[in-house]
Each structure stands twice: as C-alpha cells, then as structure tokens.
N, C-alpha and C positions, 0 to 999 in steps of 0.2 A: 832710582834703583836702590842708593846705597842708603836712601832716606829710609824707605817703606822697609830692608832689610831690620833697620834699627831699629824701630817702633815694632818690627813683630818678635825681635831679641827683648826688647826692654816687656811689651806686653809676656810675654813668658817668662824671667825672670822674675815680675810681680807676680805673678799666678803662684808660680813659685814658693813666692815669697808669703805671702798669705796661708799656702797650703798647708806650708812647715810649723808657722806660725797656730792655725788651727790645732792642729795639733797639737803642737805643744803648751796651748791652753788648755785643749782636754783633757791631758793626762797628765801634766800637772795636776789639777782643782782636782781629777776623779783620786789618784792618789793621797793628795790633801783630804779629800772628804776619808778617804776609807784609814786613816792618817788616823783622822778625831774620830773615827767610830771606835778601833780598835782601844784608842786611848781609852775612851769613854764605859767600853764595855771591861775595859784591865778592871778599873778603877770598882766601876761597880763589884763585880766576880767579886772582888777580894774585901769588899763589903761587907760581905754576907759571912754571915754567922756559921760554923762549922756546926752541924749537928752531933749530940751524943744523946741516946735513948734512953732518958729517962723513967718509963713507966716499968713500977714491978709489977701491978698490980692491972695488968693492960682488959676492960671491956668493947670493945670494940668485934664484934661481927667481924669477919669478911669474906669475899668470896672472889677466888681469883677467878679470872677470865682468861680461854686459852685458846684463842679460832685458830685452824690447824689445816695445812692444806700439802698433804703429800709431804709431810715433815719425818718420815720414820727415819730420819738419821740424825734428828735433834731432838725431839719432841723427848725421846727417854732421859736424857742428857737434863732435861729441864724437870722432868718429876720426880727426877731423885733428889735435888737440890731443892725444889720444895718438902719432899718429906724431912730432909736438914733441917726444916726450920726449930728458930726458939720458941716462937709463937705457940703461947697452949694452943693445943690441937682441937679439940672441942669450938675452938671460939675464928674457926675458918677451914672450907673448904675450895676444894679444887674441881672447874668446872671445863671441860673441854670440848670446843665445839668441831666436830671433825667437817669441814668445810667440801664436802665433795672430793673428797681425796681417792685416789687408782694406786698408792702403793698403801704399806700396812702399816698404818698410824695407827686406825683404829684400834688392830691387832696389837699393837704395843704397852694403848693407853690400858686399856681390858686388863694386864697386866699389875694397873696398879694401882690396886685398893687405897680407902674407897676414894676414889677420882670419880666424876658423873662425865660419861660422856653421852655428849646427845647428836644428835645428826643433823646438818644445815639441808633440808630440802628445799628450797627456793630455786625455782629458776632465771636466768635471764634477766639478772635485774644491777644495778646500776654497781653496787657495790657490796662486794660479799665481802667485806670484814664487815659493816655497819652491823651488815644482816645478820653475821656469825655472834659478836656483840652482845646486840639484841636480841640475839635467844640465850645466847649467854646469863644474860642479868634479868630476862624474867624469870629464871630457873633456880635463879641465886636467892639466899634467907639471908646472907649479912648484909649487913648496913652500911656499910664501904666495899665496892666496886672497885680491884686493883688488878690492872689489866696490863698481861706482857707479850713475849710472839712466842712465838714456840722453837725458835732460832737463840733465845735468851736460858741465860743461866743463870740465878739469882741468888745472891747472897744468904746461908744462916739466919740474920739478923733486919731482913732484908723487911718483913712484916711485919716485923718488932717498930725499927725504924719508922717506918709508916707508920705507924698505929700510935705512935707516943706524938709525934711531930702533929699527927690528926689532932688528939686527947686536948693536945700544949694550948695549941694556936686555935683549933675552930676552923679548920681550912674543910671547905667545901674539895675542894679541888686540889690535889697536889701534881706538881710535875714533878721528877727525879732525875737523875743522873742516870747514862747509856754509856759505854762504851765499848769500843771496836776489839775484838780478838783478832791478830792479825799473825801472818807468818812473816817471812823474811823478801817478801816480792813488792814490787814498787807498789803496784796499785792498791795491794794491802795497808804497807805501809804507809800509804799516801792518805785512802782511808780513814784509816785513826790518827793519825793526827788532824787531818782537815775535819771531824769530829768531835775530838777534843775542843778545838776553836766551839761550835756549832755546839756543847752544850754549856761552855763557856758564856756563849751569846745567852741561850738560853737562860740559864742561872740570872741572871745581873736582869735584863726585860721585864722576866716575870718576879722576879723580888723588885723591882722599878714596875709593876701594872702598866710595863710596857704592851706585853705578851703578845712576843711576835715571834714560837714557837716552842714544838714543844715537844716528845715522843712517845709514840703511842706502845712501845717497849717496855717504859715503864709511866704509868698511869694512875692516878685514884682517884674517886670521888665518891660523894653518898650516892646511893642509889635514888632515896628522893629526890635529890638534885637533879639526877637524870632524867626522871618521869617529870618535873613541876615545868625542867626545860622542856619539853615535850622531846626528848630522847637526840635523834639525830631528824629530826622533823625540819625540812629547808634546805640539808644538806644532804642531802642521800642521790642526789641527783650529781654527788662529783664520786669520782670510786675512792679516791681517797680522802682524809678531814677525820678521819677518826679521831681524831689527835687532839689537833690546833682548834680546827673548827668546831670542836665541841668545847673547847677549854675558852673562845671569845662569846657563847652563847650561857656558857656558867658566869662567868664575868658579870657579862650583861644584867642579870638577874641576882646574882650574890656577888656586890660589888662588894674587894675586900677580902673574900675568901676562896683566891684562887693564891696561893702560897709556892717556894720551891723548897726543895726539901736537899740539904746543902749535905749528904753526911756519907762517909766510907761505907756505912752499914748499907746503905743503899741504895748502892754502886752495882746495876745490872746489864749484864757483857750479853754480848751479840755479835753473830759470825756476820767477817767481811763479806763484801759480792767477792767473785771468783773476776771477774775482768774487768777493762775499761769500760766496754756497750753494755756491761751491766747495772756499775754506774752512772754511765750518762743514763740512762734508759731511769734509774731511781730517783735521779735527781730531780731530769724531766715530771716525773709523778711525782713528788712535792710541791714540785713548783708551779703545776695545774692548780692547787689549791689559791693561791694570788689572788684571782680575782673576784674569789667567794671570800676574805676578810671584812668583817664589819669597820672592822675599828684602824681607817682611816692616818690616825697617828704613825703608825707603822710606818707607811709610804712617805710621811711626814720626815721623819728621825732620817732616814736613809736619803732622801731627796737634798735635807738639808745641813746633815752634817752632823743635827744634833738630836737626837733621840728625844720624845716630848710624853 
C-alpha cells in the first residue's frame, strides 16, 4: 500500500515537473523570439532616412479616393484638411464614394466644392470598401491614386510629400504613416501606443522588402499599375485587404518599386475605436487577411525570429 502511494506521488511529481518545464521553455523562447523581432525592427526603422519634400515644381496629377459610410461626424474635418493642402489645386481632385450611408454624409460632402461625390450602388458583395475604391478609381483622372479613410485628417503638406517622394524614387506603391488620436481613456491610449509600434514595424518591413503590413488610411499607387495587376481581382472574396493584399500584388508585378514614406509631412491621423470590443473586432478583421498572403517570407520571419 505504501509502495503504491509512493509510486503515485512520484508519478504526479514527475508530471508536474514536465508541465512546468514545458511552459517555462515555451514562454522563455517566445519572449526571446519577440525580443529579437523588436530589436530587428527598431534598428531597421532607425535606418530609414526621414524624408523632406524637395519638389518645387510638381507635375504628378493626383486623385484622392475616400470611401465613406455613415461618416457625418468625421467627413467634414477630412475635407477641410484637404482644402488646406499646399499642393497645386489644378493637380489634384478629391473623390468621395458614398457607401450606402443612411446619415447626412452625402449632404455634408456636397457642401465642399469641387469634391466629386459618387454613390455606390452594388448590393450583396463581399467587400464594399474595395468596390468603393474601384468605383472611385474608375472616375479618377489623376495618374496617382491616393487613398485615405473618411475618419482621418491629413496635414497641409500631405500630397506634396507623397508626390515629391514618388517623383524622386519612381515609386509605384507608397505606404505612409498613420497615427491614432486619443483621449485619456485606457483603451484609446493603448491603441495609440500599439499603433505606433505597428507603424514602426510597417516602415521597417516595407523598407526591407518584407511587405508584412501597410494601412489603407495612407496609401498611394499608380492608377496604371492598379489596372496592370487587375485591381482587387483574386482578393475580392475577403472583406478587408484593400491595402496589404494589393501591396503584395503590386510588389510581385513591380519588384523594388514598393516604398515606405517616412515623413512628418505625410502623417495621417485617425480616430481611435471607442471600446475594447470594437478594438478586438478590428484586430480580428485585420487578422482575417493572413491566409491570403502569397509572400510566405512573412510567416518564416515570425517563426524563426529572423525576418527574411
């Protein structure tokens, strides 16, 4: 009886020992992996030169595309900031695509002349935002498409910085920085800090041709290139992905022509989501794109801790 009890006690202790050591190994190596990635991306971010707008005689024609659904609280501030651009007015246009809004979004847009207002008519589609962007591009006259979201605000030198950078570097696709406006609430402060890290990783990754992420609130690409890669064809079955998945298509067609614009003149600010639930839903939506990545180097870098 005593022998049996001792055997049971020994077996239980051994199981506990193995369990503790497994979790120690797992968390220890996960921490090391995370630390290596952060060190790598920090160094890569610091190596990106801060860009200053140089062009005094720009020639690039720009079409700013803004999909909008029920954005009456935000769209006015964005359009006001676009009216304050220091880029020559004859070189850019603003196109708002109203995505089935049920509020006063369209009425507010009509107050801003000469902003073009288009109505999205399609129903029962997988991605309303992609269709809105496509609709805007179809009506665009500019050679460079610049995209932002209706809840954003852009600085006065935004378009000048993008056009100057494109003309100097021959960029076909440009990812640019986004920051989150926040109040003093924990959820919004957390978002601002978290987003800051993501932007650093974005810049470091794109500059090193890893193309792991970008943000649709601040993107630019050649209209001709959009049609050359057949737009969102092949990625339109997923609701999101108008940014990262399109970037991957562009990079495959135009290697070495996807760039990151690190410039204080080009930082777009956007609103934070108000609740933790909205925050997690947003991240779930972003994560849903992962299975559509064609560039498997992203996963290899995460798995090994050595970005490739």
